[in-house]
NUMARRO-521893 format. One record per residue (C-alpha): residue number from 1; residue in three letters; x, y, z. Coordinates in nm, 4 decimals, always signed. Example, Ala and Ser with C-alpha at 12.3 -4.5 7.8 and 13.67 -1.06 7.14 Angstrom:
2
resi: 1 resn: ALA c1: +1.2300 c2: -0.4500 c3: +0.7800
resi: 2 resn: SER c1: +1.3670 c2: -0.1060 c3: +0.7140
REM end
This chain:
329
resi: 1 resn: MET c1: +3.8928 c2: +11.1262 c3: +12.4949
resi: 2 resn: LYS c1: +4.0389 c2: +11.3546 c3: +12.2300
resi: 3 resn: ASP c1: +4.0600 c2: +11.2377 c3: +11.8702
resi: 4 resn: LEU c1: +4.4037 c2: +11.0898 c3: +11.7940
resi: 5 resn: ASN c1: +4.4372 c2: +11.2996 c3: +11.4778
resi: 6 resn: ASP c1: +4.3863 c2: +11.6184 c3: +11.6778
resi: 7 resn: ILE c1: +4.6624 c2: +11.5169 c3: +11.9174
resi: 8 resn: ILE c1: +4.8981 c2: +11.4334 c3: +11.6306
resi: 9 resn: LYS c1: +4.8221 c2: +11.7658 c3: +11.4613
resi: 10 resn: LYS c1: +4.8989 c2: +11.9531 c3: +11.7800
resi: 11 resn: LEU c1: +5.2313 c2: +11.7736 c3: +11.8285
resi: 12 resn: VAL c1: +5.3346 c2: +11.8247 c3: +11.4651
resi: 13 resn: ASN c1: +5.2674 c2: +12.2005 c3: +11.4898
resi: 14 resn: LYS c1: +5.4424 c2: +12.2378 c3: +11.8254
resi: 15 resn: PRO c1: +5.7487 c2: +12.4682 c3: +11.7975
resi: 16 resn: GLU c1: +6.0812 c2: +12.2869 c3: +11.8211
resi: 17 resn: VAL c1: +6.2397 c2: +12.5788 c3: +12.0063
resi: 18 resn: TYR c1: +6.0854 c2: +12.7797 c3: +12.2854
resi: 19 resn: SER c1: +6.2285 c2: +13.1162 c3: +12.3825
resi: 20 resn: LEU c1: +6.1726 c2: +13.2770 c3: +12.7185
resi: 21 resn: GLU c1: +6.2301 c2: +13.6110 c3: +12.5476
resi: 22 resn: SER c1: +5.9075 c2: +13.5880 c3: +12.3460
resi: 23 resn: ASP c1: +5.6738 c2: +13.6658 c3: +12.6338
resi: 24 resn: PRO c1: +5.3209 c2: +13.7849 c3: +12.5437
resi: 25 resn: PHE c1: +5.3318 c2: +14.0080 c3: +12.8540
resi: 26 resn: ASP c1: +5.6230 c2: +14.2071 c3: +12.7088
resi: 27 resn: ALA c1: +5.4423 c2: +14.2315 c3: +12.3756
resi: 28 resn: TYR c1: +5.1337 c2: +14.3602 c3: +12.5539
resi: 29 resn: LEU c1: +5.3288 c2: +14.6296 c3: +12.7398
resi: 30 resn: GLU c1: +5.4965 c2: +14.7423 c3: +12.4173
resi: 31 resn: LYS c1: +5.1653 c2: +14.7515 c3: +12.2283
resi: 32 resn: HIS c1: +5.0207 c2: +14.9871 c3: +12.4916
resi: 33 resn: GLY c1: +5.3245 c2: +15.2139 c3: +12.5098
resi: 34 resn: MET c1: +5.4570 c2: +15.0921 c3: +12.8433
resi: 35 resn: SER c1: +5.8328 c2: +15.0599 c3: +12.8879
resi: 36 resn: SER c1: +5.8052 c2: +14.8398 c3: +13.1955
resi: 37 resn: ASN c1: +5.5557 c2: +14.6835 c3: +13.4342
resi: 38 resn: PRO c1: +5.3775 c2: +14.9827 c3: +13.5928
resi: 39 resn: PHE c1: +5.2746 c2: +14.7872 c3: +13.9006
resi: 40 resn: THR c1: +5.5769 c2: +14.6700 c3: +14.0922
resi: 41 resn: ASP c1: +5.5902 c2: +14.6702 c3: +14.4728
resi: 42 resn: LYS c1: +5.7387 c2: +15.0160 c3: +14.4645
resi: 43 resn: ILE c1: +5.6618 c2: +15.2730 c3: +14.1962
resi: 44 resn: ILE c1: +5.9379 c2: +15.5132 c3: +14.0895
resi: 45 resn: ASP c1: +5.7127 c2: +15.8132 c3: +14.1494
resi: 46 resn: GLU c1: +5.7742 c2: +15.8937 c3: +14.5166
resi: 47 resn: LYS c1: +5.4300 c2: +16.0528 c3: +14.5531
resi: 48 resn: MET c1: +5.2680 c2: +15.7134 c3: +14.5140
resi: 49 resn: TYR c1: +5.2428 c2: +15.6299 c3: +14.8824
resi: 50 resn: ILE c1: +5.2826 c2: +15.9726 c3: +15.0373
resi: 51 resn: ASN c1: +4.9507 c2: +16.1326 c3: +14.9563
resi: 52 resn: LYS c1: +4.7475 c2: +15.8936 c3: +15.1665
resi: 53 resn: ASP c1: +4.9582 c2: +15.9428 c3: +15.4815
resi: 54 resn: GLU c1: +5.0684 c2: +16.3016 c3: +15.4528
resi: 55 resn: LYS c1: +4.9411 c2: +16.3863 c3: +15.8026
resi: 56 resn: VAL c1: +5.1214 c2: +16.0889 c3: +15.9545
resi: 57 resn: CYS c1: +5.4478 c2: +16.1854 c3: +15.7850
resi: 58 resn: LYS c1: +5.4161 c2: +16.5453 c3: +15.9005
resi: 59 resn: ARG c1: +5.3545 c2: +16.4396 c3: +16.2603
resi: 60 resn: MET c1: +5.6609 c2: +16.2177 c3: +16.2537
resi: 61 resn: MET c1: +5.8831 c2: +16.4844 c3: +16.1001
resi: 62 resn: ARG c1: +5.7547 c2: +16.7390 c3: +16.3508
resi: 63 resn: ALA c1: +5.8448 c2: +16.5040 c3: +16.6353
resi: 64 resn: LEU c1: +6.1941 c2: +16.4638 c3: +16.4917
resi: 65 resn: ARG c1: +6.2612 c2: +16.8317 c3: +16.4329
resi: 66 resn: HIS c1: +6.1248 c2: +16.9537 c3: +16.7645
resi: 67 resn: ASN c1: +6.2541 c2: +16.6782 c3: +16.9912
resi: 68 resn: GLN c1: +5.8987 c2: +16.5783 c3: +17.0780
resi: 69 resn: SER c1: +5.9499 c2: +16.2049 c3: +17.0793
resi: 70 resn: SER c1: +6.2203 c2: +15.9428 c3: +17.0677
resi: 71 resn: LEU c1: +6.0032 c2: +15.6444 c3: +16.9812
resi: 72 resn: MET c1: +5.7477 c2: +15.6134 c3: +16.7030
resi: 73 resn: ILE c1: +5.5488 c2: +15.3023 c3: +16.6170
resi: 74 resn: LEU c1: +5.3830 c2: +15.2637 c3: +16.2777
resi: 75 resn: SER c1: +5.1385 c2: +14.9727 c3: +16.2543
resi: 76 resn: GLY c1: +4.9627 c2: +14.8317 c3: +15.9511
resi: 77 resn: PRO c1: +4.8828 c2: +14.5050 c3: +15.7752
resi: 78 resn: THR c1: +5.1281 c2: +14.3359 c3: +15.5408
resi: 79 resn: GLY c1: +5.1377 c2: +14.5335 c3: +15.2171
resi: 80 resn: SER c1: +4.9854 c2: +14.8519 c3: +15.3601
resi: 81 resn: GLY c1: +5.2830 c2: +15.0756 c3: +15.2762
resi: 82 resn: LYS c1: +5.4736 c2: +15.0990 c3: +15.6080
resi: 83 resn: SER c1: +5.8130 c2: +15.0686 c3: +15.4399
resi: 84 resn: GLU c1: +5.7237 c2: +15.3321 c3: +15.1801
resi: 85 resn: VAL c1: +5.6266 c2: +15.5786 c3: +15.4524
resi: 86 resn: ALA c1: +5.9522 c2: +15.5016 c3: +15.6365
resi: 87 resn: ASP c1: +6.1535 c2: +15.5529 c3: +15.3165
resi: 88 resn: PHE c1: +5.9980 c2: +15.8957 c3: +15.2731
resi: 89 resn: ILE c1: +6.0836 c2: +15.9908 c3: +15.6333
resi: 90 resn: VAL c1: +6.4446 c2: +15.8873 c3: +15.5726
resi: 91 resn: ARG c1: +6.4670 c2: +16.1037 c3: +15.2600
resi: 92 resn: MET c1: +6.3414 c2: +16.4006 c3: +15.4598
resi: 93 resn: LEU c1: +6.5701 c2: +16.3540 c3: +15.7627
resi: 94 resn: PRO c1: +6.7539 c2: +16.6641 c3: +15.8858
resi: 95 resn: GLU c1: +7.1273 c2: +16.6513 c3: +15.8112
resi: 96 resn: LYS c1: +7.2248 c2: +16.5998 c3: +16.1756
resi: 97 resn: TYR c1: +7.0702 c2: +16.2518 c3: +16.1799
resi: 98 resn: VAL c1: +7.2726 c2: +15.9353 c3: +16.1255
resi: 99 resn: PHE c1: +7.0471 c2: +15.6689 c3: +15.9761
resi: 100 resn: TRP c1: +7.0348 c2: +15.2977 c3: +16.0635
resi: 101 resn: TYR c1: +6.7944 c2: +15.0360 c3: +15.9287
resi: 102 resn: ASN c1: +6.7512 c2: +14.6667 c3: +15.9935
resi: 103 resn: GLN c1: +6.4948 c2: +14.3916 c3: +16.0198
resi: 104 resn: ILE c1: +6.4266 c2: +14.2458 c3: +16.3617
resi: 105 resn: TYR c1: +6.4643 c2: +13.8725 c3: +16.4168
resi: 106 resn: GLY c1: +6.4429 c2: +13.8283 c3: +16.7928
resi: 107 resn: GLN c1: +6.7882 c2: +13.9678 c3: +16.8708
resi: 108 resn: THR c1: +6.8914 c2: +14.0118 c3: +17.2327
resi: 109 resn: SER c1: +6.9836 c2: +14.3590 c3: +17.3541
resi: 110 resn: ASN c1: +7.3558 c2: +14.2723 c3: +17.3171
resi: 111 resn: GLN c1: +7.3069 c2: +14.1497 c3: +16.9598
resi: 112 resn: LEU c1: +7.1042 c2: +14.4554 c3: +16.8669
resi: 113 resn: ALA c1: +7.3548 c2: +14.6982 c3: +17.0204
resi: 114 resn: SER c1: +7.6410 c2: +14.5182 c3: +16.8447
resi: 115 resn: SER c1: +7.4579 c2: +14.5333 c3: +16.5112
resi: 116 resn: ILE c1: +7.3967 c2: +14.9076 c3: +16.5395
resi: 117 resn: ILE c1: +7.7571 c2: +14.9836 c3: +16.6376
resi: 118 resn: ARG c1: +7.8939 c2: +14.7570 c3: +16.3613
resi: 119 resn: ASP c1: +7.6874 c2: +14.9267 c3: +16.0919
resi: 120 resn: LEU c1: +7.7777 c2: +15.2731 c3: +16.2161
resi: 121 resn: ASP c1: +8.1523 c2: +15.2027 c3: +16.2376
resi: 122 resn: SER c1: +8.2761 c2: +14.8579 c3: +16.1377
resi: 123 resn: ASP c1: +8.6409 c2: +14.9535 c3: +16.2041
resi: 124 resn: TYR c1: +8.5627 c2: +15.0563 c3: +16.5609
resi: 125 resn: MET c1: +8.3646 c2: +14.7372 c3: +16.6166
resi: 126 resn: SER c1: +8.6520 c2: +14.5200 c3: +16.4905
resi: 127 resn: GLN c1: +8.8814 c2: +14.6693 c3: +16.7549
resi: 128 resn: LEU c1: +8.6630 c2: +14.5598 c3: +17.0470
resi: 129 resn: ASN c1: +8.7972 c2: +14.2630 c3: +17.2411
resi: 130 resn: GLU c1: +8.6142 c2: +13.9929 c3: +17.4353
resi: 131 resn: SER c1: +8.6111 c2: +14.2033 c3: +17.7506
resi: 132 resn: ASP c1: +8.4611 c2: +14.4952 c3: +17.5579
resi: 133 resn: MET c1: +8.1868 c2: +14.2739 c3: +17.4201
resi: 134 resn: LYS c1: +8.0740 c2: +14.1922 c3: +17.7722
resi: 135 resn: ARG c1: +8.0007 c2: +14.5612 c3: +17.8262
resi: 136 resn: ILE c1: +7.8615 c2: +14.6290 c3: +17.4785
resi: 137 resn: ILE c1: +7.5501 c2: +14.8005 c3: +17.6166
resi: 138 resn: ASP c1: +7.7681 c2: +15.0571 c3: +17.7955
resi: 139 resn: ILE c1: +7.9703 c2: +15.1084 c3: +17.4785
resi: 140 resn: TYR c1: +7.6461 c2: +15.1574 c3: +17.2868
resi: 141 resn: GLY c1: +7.5548 c2: +15.4316 c3: +17.5362
resi: 142 resn: ASP c1: +7.8971 c2: +15.5880 c3: +17.4844
resi: 143 resn: VAL c1: +7.8349 c2: +15.5914 c3: +17.1085
resi: 144 resn: LEU c1: +7.5062 c2: +15.7777 c3: +17.1584
resi: 145 resn: ASN c1: +7.6816 c2: +16.0319 c3: +17.3820
resi: 146 resn: ALA c1: +7.9596 c2: +16.0786 c3: +17.1284
resi: 147 resn: LEU c1: +7.7066 c2: +16.1413 c3: +16.8514
resi: 148 resn: LEU c1: +7.5270 c2: +16.4045 c3: +17.0568
resi: 149 resn: LYS c1: +7.8497 c2: +16.5817 c3: +17.1541
resi: 150 resn: ASN c1: +7.9290 c2: +16.6099 c3: +16.7828
resi: 151 resn: GLY c1: +7.5912 c2: +16.7577 c3: +16.6998
resi: 152 resn: ARG c1: +7.4546 c2: +16.4338 c3: +16.5540
resi: 153 resn: LYS c1: +7.1639 c2: +16.2068 c3: +16.6403
resi: 154 resn: LEU c1: +7.0820 c2: +15.8463 c3: +16.5610
resi: 155 resn: PHE c1: +6.7624 c2: +15.7569 c3: +16.3763
resi: 156 resn: CYS c1: +6.6846 c2: +15.3840 c3: +16.3666
resi: 157 resn: ILE c1: +6.4160 c2: +15.2034 c3: +16.1708
resi: 158 resn: PHE c1: +6.3294 c2: +14.8619 c3: +16.3065
resi: 159 resn: ASP c1: +6.1416 c2: +14.6722 c3: +16.0372
resi: 160 resn: GLN c1: +5.9263 c2: +14.3693 c3: +16.1200
resi: 161 resn: GLY c1: +5.9011 c2: +14.4909 c3: +16.4782
resi: 162 resn: GLU c1: +5.6665 c2: +14.2019 c3: +16.5564
resi: 163 resn: HIS c1: +5.9825 c2: +13.9919 c3: +16.5948
resi: 164 resn: PHE c1: +6.1240 c2: +14.2033 c3: +16.8776
resi: 165 resn: SER c1: +6.2338 c2: +14.0104 c3: +17.1827
resi: 166 resn: LYS c1: +6.1391 c2: +14.1717 c3: +17.5123
resi: 167 resn: ASP c1: +6.5092 c2: +14.2123 c3: +17.5880
resi: 168 resn: GLY c1: +6.5716 c2: +14.3881 c3: +17.2566
resi: 169 resn: PHE c1: +6.2680 c2: +14.6096 c3: +17.3065
resi: 170 resn: GLU c1: +6.4017 c2: +14.7159 c3: +17.6464
resi: 171 resn: LEU c1: +6.7243 c2: +14.8344 c3: +17.4830
resi: 172 resn: ILE c1: +6.5220 c2: +15.0592 c3: +17.2525
resi: 173 resn: ILE c1: +6.3133 c2: +15.1923 c3: +17.5405
resi: 174 resn: ASN c1: +6.6266 c2: +15.2690 c3: +17.7414
resi: 175 resn: SER c1: +6.7799 c2: +15.4406 c3: +17.4372
resi: 176 resn: THR c1: +6.4947 c2: +15.6925 c3: +17.4393
resi: 177 resn: ASN c1: +6.6113 c2: +15.8565 c3: +17.7633
resi: 178 resn: PRO c1: +6.7602 c2: +16.2030 c3: +17.7090
resi: 179 resn: HIS c1: +7.1381 c2: +16.1992 c3: +17.7429
resi: 180 resn: TYR c1: +7.1385 c2: +16.5702 c3: +17.8143
resi: 181 resn: ILE c1: +6.8627 c2: +16.8019 c3: +17.9303
resi: 182 resn: ASP c1: +6.6074 c2: +16.8490 c3: +17.6520
resi: 183 resn: GLN c1: +6.8228 c2: +16.6563 c3: +17.4082
resi: 184 resn: ARG c1: +6.7801 c2: +16.3047 c3: +17.2815
resi: 185 resn: ALA c1: +7.0576 c2: +16.1200 c3: +17.1023
resi: 186 resn: PHE c1: +6.8245 c2: +15.8524 c3: +16.9693
resi: 187 resn: THR c1: +6.4982 c2: +15.8308 c3: +16.7774
resi: 188 resn: GLY c1: +6.3483 c2: +15.5006 c3: +16.6729
resi: 189 resn: LEU c1: +6.0718 c2: +15.4097 c3: +16.4299
resi: 190 resn: ILE c1: +5.9262 c2: +15.0608 c3: +16.4711
resi: 191 resn: LEU c1: +5.7334 c2: +14.9141 c3: +16.1772
resi: 192 resn: THR c1: +5.5006 c2: +14.6376 c3: +16.2836
resi: 193 resn: VAL c1: +5.1968 c2: +14.4370 c3: +16.1837
resi: 194 resn: PRO c1: +4.8828 c2: +14.4551 c3: +16.4005
resi: 195 resn: ARG c1: +4.9353 c2: +14.1261 c3: +16.5849
resi: 196 resn: PHE c1: +5.2279 c2: +14.2786 c3: +16.7762
resi: 197 resn: GLU c1: +5.0162 c2: +14.5534 c3: +16.9311
resi: 198 resn: LYS c1: +4.9002 c2: +14.3494 c3: +17.2302
resi: 199 resn: HIS c1: +5.2545 c2: +14.2416 c3: +17.3182
resi: 200 resn: MET c1: +5.3782 c2: +14.5959 c3: +17.2802
resi: 201 resn: ASP c1: +5.0986 c2: +14.7409 c3: +17.4924
resi: 202 resn: LYS c1: +5.1831 c2: +14.4969 c3: +17.7706
resi: 203 resn: TRP c1: +5.5526 c2: +14.5821 c3: +17.7587
resi: 204 resn: ILE c1: +5.4964 c2: +14.9576 c3: +17.7445
resi: 205 resn: GLU c1: +5.2767 c2: +14.9442 c3: +18.0550
resi: 206 resn: GLU c1: +5.5884 c2: +14.8574 c3: +18.2534
resi: 207 resn: TYR c1: +5.7510 c2: +15.1906 c3: +18.1759
resi: 208 resn: ASP c1: +5.6949 c2: +15.5328 c3: +18.3235
resi: 209 resn: THR c1: +5.4488 c2: +15.7945 c3: +18.2059
resi: 210 resn: THR c1: +5.7267 c2: +16.0047 c3: +18.0508
resi: 211 resn: LEU c1: +5.7727 c2: +15.7440 c3: +17.7802
resi: 212 resn: LYS c1: +5.3997 c2: +15.7040 c3: +17.7299
resi: 213 resn: ARG c1: +5.3595 c2: +16.0780 c3: +17.6765
resi: 214 resn: ALA c1: +5.6476 c2: +16.0906 c3: +17.4310
resi: 215 resn: LEU c1: +5.5512 c2: +15.7768 c3: +17.2402
resi: 216 resn: ILE c1: +5.3918 c2: +15.8411 c3: +16.9010
resi: 217 resn: ARG c1: +5.1690 c2: +15.5696 c3: +16.7590
resi: 218 resn: GLU c1: +5.0401 c2: +15.5874 c3: +16.4047
resi: 219 resn: TYR c1: +4.8427 c2: +15.3591 c3: +16.1747
resi: 220 resn: VAL c1: +4.8889 c2: +15.3181 c3: +15.7999
resi: 221 resn: LYS c1: +4.5602 c2: +15.4099 c3: +15.6349
resi: 222 resn: PRO c1: +4.4084 c2: +15.2421 c3: +15.3282
resi: 223 resn: PHE c1: +4.3684 c2: +15.4231 c3: +14.9988
resi: 224 resn: ASN c1: +4.0403 c2: +15.6012 c3: +14.9478
resi: 225 resn: CYS c1: +3.8782 c2: +15.5900 c3: +14.6005
resi: 226 resn: ALA c1: +4.0651 c2: +15.8928 c3: +14.4669
resi: 227 resn: GLN c1: +4.3992 c2: +15.7616 c3: +14.5897
resi: 228 resn: SER c1: +4.3355 c2: +15.4203 c3: +14.4353
resi: 229 resn: LEU c1: +4.2754 c2: +15.5889 c3: +14.0997
resi: 230 resn: GLU c1: +4.5868 c2: +15.7990 c3: +14.1505
resi: 231 resn: TYR c1: +4.7922 c2: +15.4865 c3: +14.2199
resi: 232 resn: ILE c1: +4.6828 c2: +15.3281 c3: +13.8925
resi: 233 resn: VAL c1: +4.7349 c2: +15.6384 c3: +13.6791
resi: 234 resn: ARG c1: +5.0681 c2: +15.7310 c3: +13.8367
resi: 235 resn: GLY c1: +5.1921 c2: +15.3824 c3: +13.7595
resi: 236 resn: LEU c1: +5.0826 c2: +15.4197 c3: +13.3984
resi: 237 resn: SER c1: +5.2347 c2: +15.7671 c3: +13.3711
resi: 238 resn: VAL c1: +5.5746 c2: +15.6441 c3: +13.4917
resi: 239 resn: SER c1: +5.5779 c2: +15.3441 c3: +13.2593
resi: 240 resn: ARG c1: +5.4576 c2: +15.5441 c3: +12.9587
resi: 241 resn: ASN c1: +5.6766 c2: +15.8452 c3: +13.0403
resi: 242 resn: LYS c1: +5.3717 c2: +16.0687 c3: +13.0328
resi: 243 resn: ASN c1: +5.2697 c2: +16.3515 c3: +13.2642
resi: 244 resn: PHE c1: +5.0354 c2: +16.2294 c3: +13.5377
resi: 245 resn: ARG c1: +4.8115 c2: +16.5375 c3: +13.5241
resi: 246 resn: ASP c1: +4.7809 c2: +16.5168 c3: +13.1474
resi: 247 resn: LEU c1: +4.6625 c2: +16.1571 c3: +13.1678
resi: 248 resn: MET c1: +4.4106 c2: +16.2524 c3: +13.4341
resi: 249 resn: LYS c1: +4.2727 c2: +16.5502 c3: +13.2415
resi: 250 resn: LYS c1: +4.2391 c2: +16.3511 c3: +12.9190
resi: 251 resn: GLN c1: +4.1205 c2: +16.0402 c3: +13.1074
resi: 252 resn: GLU c1: +4.3763 c2: +15.8310 c3: +12.9220
resi: 253 resn: PHE c1: +4.3712 c2: +15.5257 c3: +13.1435
resi: 254 resn: GLY c1: +4.4409 c2: +15.2670 c3: +12.8721
resi: 255 resn: PRO c1: +4.4592 c2: +14.9735 c3: +12.8621
resi: 256 resn: PHE c1: +4.2074 c2: +14.9943 c3: +13.1515
resi: 257 resn: ASP c1: +3.8531 c2: +15.0965 c3: +13.0646
resi: 258 resn: ASN c1: +3.6348 c2: +15.2809 c3: +13.3154
resi: 259 resn: GLY c1: +3.4565 c2: +14.9634 c3: +13.4262
resi: 260 resn: ALA c1: +3.7912 c2: +14.7995 c3: +13.5017
resi: 261 resn: ILE c1: +3.9059 c2: +15.1019 c3: +13.7034
resi: 262 resn: MET c1: +3.5941 c2: +15.0949 c3: +13.9200
resi: 263 resn: SER c1: +3.6222 c2: +14.7189 c3: +13.9638
resi: 264 resn: LEU c1: +3.9852 c2: +14.7504 c3: +14.0771
resi: 265 resn: ILE c1: +3.8902 c2: +15.0137 c3: +14.3330
resi: 266 resn: LYS c1: +3.6028 c2: +14.8026 c3: +14.4615
resi: 267 resn: ARG c1: +3.7955 c2: +14.4738 c3: +14.4746
resi: 268 resn: SER c1: +4.1070 c2: +14.6127 c3: +14.6433
resi: 269 resn: GLN c1: +3.9104 c2: +14.7946 c3: +14.9181
resi: 270 resn: GLY c1: +4.1946 c2: +15.0415 c3: +14.9600
resi: 271 resn: HIS c1: +4.4646 c2: +14.7856 c3: +15.0410
resi: 272 resn: PRO c1: +4.7753 c2: +14.8929 c3: +14.8417
resi: 273 resn: SER c1: +4.9334 c2: +14.5508 c3: +14.7851
resi: 274 resn: THR c1: +4.5998 c2: +14.4042 c3: +14.6694
resi: 275 resn: LEU c1: +4.5515 c2: +14.6889 c3: +14.4229
resi: 276 resn: CYS c1: +4.9085 c2: +14.6502 c3: +14.2965
resi: 277 resn: SER c1: +4.8743 c2: +14.2739 c3: +14.2490
resi: 278 resn: LEU c1: +4.5336 c2: +14.2975 c3: +14.0785
resi: 279 resn: CYS c1: +4.6618 c2: +14.5575 c3: +13.8330
resi: 280 resn: TYR c1: +4.9559 c2: +14.3343 c3: +13.7449
resi: 281 resn: LEU c1: +4.7446 c2: +14.0166 c3: +13.7194
resi: 282 resn: SER c1: +4.4945 c2: +14.1950 c3: +13.4948
resi: 283 resn: LEU c1: +4.7779 c2: +14.2836 c3: +13.2552
resi: 284 resn: GLU c1: +4.8812 c2: +13.9175 c3: +13.2528
resi: 285 resn: VAL c1: +4.5261 c2: +13.7969 c3: +13.1792
resi: 286 resn: ALA c1: +4.4787 c2: +14.0504 c3: +12.8998
resi: 287 resn: ALA c1: +4.8184 c2: +13.9682 c3: +12.7459
resi: 288 resn: LEU c1: +4.7223 c2: +13.6031 c3: +12.7067
resi: 289 resn: ILE c1: +4.4117 c2: +13.7034 c3: +12.5110
resi: 290 resn: SER c1: +4.5680 c2: +13.9473 c3: +12.2647
resi: 291 resn: PRO c1: +4.8219 c2: +14.2344 c3: +12.2567
resi: 292 resn: ASP c1: +4.5289 c2: +14.4588 c3: +12.1620
resi: 293 resn: SER c1: +4.2995 c2: +14.3562 c3: +12.4480
resi: 294 resn: ALA c1: +4.1505 c2: +14.6264 c3: +12.6626
resi: 295 resn: ILE c1: +4.1244 c2: +14.5498 c3: +13.0329
resi: 296 resn: THR c1: +3.7584 c2: +14.5239 c3: +13.1243
resi: 297 resn: GLU c1: +3.5638 c2: +14.4399 c3: +13.4385
resi: 298 resn: GLU c1: +3.5494 c2: +14.0776 c3: +13.3217
resi: 299 resn: ILE c1: +3.9284 c2: +14.0641 c3: +13.3079
resi: 300 resn: ILE c1: +3.9521 c2: +14.2104 c3: +13.6585
resi: 301 resn: ASN c1: +3.7208 c2: +13.9317 c3: +13.7762
resi: 302 resn: GLU c1: +3.9549 c2: +13.6756 c3: +13.6183
resi: 303 resn: ALA c1: +4.2532 c2: +13.8440 c3: +13.7849
resi: 304 resn: TRP c1: +4.0755 c2: +13.8227 c3: +14.1201
resi: 305 resn: LYS c1: +4.0368 c2: +13.4468 c3: +14.0738
resi: 306 resn: LYS c1: +4.4149 c2: +13.4240 c3: +14.0325
resi: 307 resn: PHE c1: +4.4897 c2: +13.6526 c3: +14.3282
resi: 308 resn: PRO c1: +4.6793 c2: +13.4337 c3: +14.5792
resi: 309 resn: ASN c1: +4.6536 c2: +13.6427 c3: +14.8967
resi: 310 resn: LYS c1: +4.2804 c2: +13.6634 c3: +14.9596
resi: 311 resn: GLU c1: +4.3183 c2: +13.5707 c3: +15.3268
resi: 312 resn: LEU c1: +4.5807 c2: +13.8430 c3: +15.3916
resi: 313 resn: HIS c1: +4.3555 c2: +14.0877 c3: +15.2083
resi: 314 resn: LYS c1: +4.0590 c2: +13.9909 c3: +15.4256
resi: 315 resn: GLU c1: +4.2645 c2: +14.0371 c3: +15.7435
resi: 316 resn: ALA c1: +4.3861 c2: +14.3785 c3: +15.6278
resi: 317 resn: VAL c1: +4.0341 c2: +14.5025 c3: +15.5510
resi: 318 resn: ALA c1: +3.9064 c2: +14.3771 c3: +15.8876
resi: 319 resn: TRP c1: +4.1868 c2: +14.5671 c3: +16.0638
resi: 320 resn: TYR c1: +4.1186 c2: +14.8899 c3: +15.8711
resi: 321 resn: GLU c1: +3.7542 c2: +14.8610 c3: +15.9733
resi: 322 resn: SER c1: +3.8372 c2: +14.7893 c3: +16.3385
resi: 323 resn: LYS c1: +4.0488 c2: +15.1054 c3: +16.3530
resi: 324 resn: GLU c1: +3.7858 c2: +15.3077 c3: +16.1618
resi: 325 resn: LEU c1: +4.0467 c2: +15.4089 c3: +15.9042
resi: 326 resn: TYR c1: +3.8223 c2: +15.4153 c3: +15.5983
resi: 327 resn: THR c1: +3.7432 c2: +15.7653 c3: +15.4728
resi: 328 resn: GLU c1: +3.5469 c2: +15.9089 c3: +15.1817
resi: 329 resn: GLY c1: +3.7283 c2: +16.0540 c3: +14.8853
REM end
C-alpha cells in the first residue's frame, strides 16, 4: 500500500480547476507546427485516396461516359476507402448526371423508389396521393424517362450495400434496362463489404447475361509501401501548410522518425483506416510524454497496443490476401 504522506502530498498538489482546453495533444500539435490533427478519417488533400485506385476510378468513369454499364459494385473491407473513391467519382461526374446518395437499410423497392423521387423533387413527391403511392414503381420509371428526355441521367450511390433487401436489389437491377436504344437513364454504384458478395452472386445469377456483361465489379486495393508513406506525408503537409513534394525531397517527416515510418507501414499492412488510426494514436502517446517527443518505433508499438480494431484489421488483411490485391511499391 502507498505511504499515506505520498497520498496526502498528491491530493494537496492536485489542481482545484481542470480545463478541457489545456489538452497536451493540442500543445503537441502546436509544438510541431501542425494546425490540426493530420490524421482524420478524410484528409483535405483529395489525392490521398485516389492514387491507389486510379485504374479503378478510370474504369468507372469510362463506363459512365461511354454508356458501357449501368451497375457498378465496389467491394472492400470496412475502412478501405470505398466512400473516398465514390466521392471522387461524384466530383468527376459529367454535367448531364443528376446525383443521388443514400445508405441502404433493407428498404423495399417501394421505399427505395419513394426515397429517390423525394430527394430528387420533394415538391413533386408531396403532391402524390395514396393511389399514386400504390404505383410508385411506375412513377419512378416515368421519372427516369423524363430525365432522359431532358438530356439528363441519374447516378445513384448505394452505401452499405450489404443491407440491400432482395426486393430493393431487384429495383436497381430493373433500373439498369435501357429506356431507349443504346441509352440508359440510370447508373448505380453499390458500395459493399465482402460478406455481401455471396448473396449478391446468388441474386445476380437469376438475371440474364446482358446484365452480367454490363456489370462492373471492382475491389478496393490496400496501400502499397509508397502509398502508405504518401498518406502520412500528405497528412503532415496539409496540417503544416507545407508543400508535399518539398517535405518528401527534404525528408521532413517530423515528428515521425524513419523507424516510426517503417513501423507504421509494417503494422498497418496497407489498410487505410488502420494506418490512419495508428498515426493518430501515436501522436496521442507522444503528447502524453512531452511536447518535444519524437515519434519512434517504440511509440508506434505502444499505439498498436491501444488500437481497438485489431479484429477488423485482421479480417481486412485476410480479404486482401484472398483477392491477391497486395502489390509491390
